[in-house]
C-alpha positions, 0 to 999 in steps of 0.5 A: 538528466534522464534516469538510467534504467536498469534493465530488468524489463523493457522500456515500454512497459514502464508507463510512467517513469514518475509516480504522480505526487499527492496535492501537498500537504496531503500526506501529512494531513492523514498521517496526523490522524494516527490510525487513519484507515476506518475513517477513510474507509467511512469517509469513502462510503459516504462520499460515494467512492468505489470501495478501495478498502482490503483488511488486515486479515487479508493484506497483513502487515510485517510491522505491527503499530506501523502507519504509511501514507504515500502514493502507489507506484505499481508493479505487475508480475505473473508466472513465468512460462518456464519450469521453475527448476530449468530457470533456476539452473539457467538463472532465468530471473525476470523479476523487476521491482528493482527498477520500481526502486530505481524510479521511485521517488521519496514517500512512494508505496511500492504496490505489487499485484503479485504471484501466490505461493512464491516471494515477490520480494525479499529482503534485498529488496526491501533494504533498496527501497528503504535506502530509496525513501520508500515509505513501504510496500503493498504485496498481493501475493507472497514476500519472504526475508520479513525479519530483514525488512523489520530490521531496516524498518521497511513495513510490508502489507502482504497476502502471503509470506514464503520461502519459496524465491519467485526469481525462477517463477515470476516475470514482471510485465508492467510498472506504473500501470493499472494493478488489481489488489484483490478486487481493487482497482489501483493506478499509479498516483492513488493514495495508499493508506495502511495501518493495523486495520487494513489498507486504503486506496484512494483515487487521486482525484479524490484525495483532498475530498476524502481528507476534509471529510476524514478531518471532520470525522476525527474532530467529532470522535474526539469530542466523542471520547471525551464525553465518554471519559467524562461519563456521558450516559451510553445512550447520548454516546451512541448519538453521534455528532451527526445524528446517526449511530456509528461504530465506537 
């Protein structure tokens, strides 16, 4: 059955109606790590994958202690070319993240290249995303109503929090196209890994390669942690299983 669109954005601006899915079992394997962003970042470095990591000092989590993993459903917003107060008087609302919610598959992560100093999504949007089964959202730009999104259990990582609405100030110009989150290029279906330390974007062609190295590193860290608890000397602890110096 063909998906019925909301009409909030022209159909030709929707590049993909369905977000590409990750390899089977990959999401569960990343979630089993616990707080995986540090090991994912290390693995991407060692595999020569261009940096795709933004720290939590830039993209701050609204629900600390939460980890999400899922494919990126992308949205690109720009400033409207009209005066915001004129837009408010005339109800010129060109936000279309609800079309992204409409297209979402369970487990998707909404990734918004947003507009600074205004809200790119609020509480009703978060509730809708939660109802649609999304894992959460990453927003380079402002969000609002974070008490509401916390109550419904919809985690968001954002660069700003503001009370100023984006309804009359921004326009959604593309869904499921390429976006820029900070200096990171993100394509629909790239895997998002987010926790208290930051947000990692793994190119979808590299997902299995990254998780295999992450799992190897996890086992090595478990051995080192047991050694620390067991009273191993510090010089011995500082030598990793790989014969390299590593942050501990």
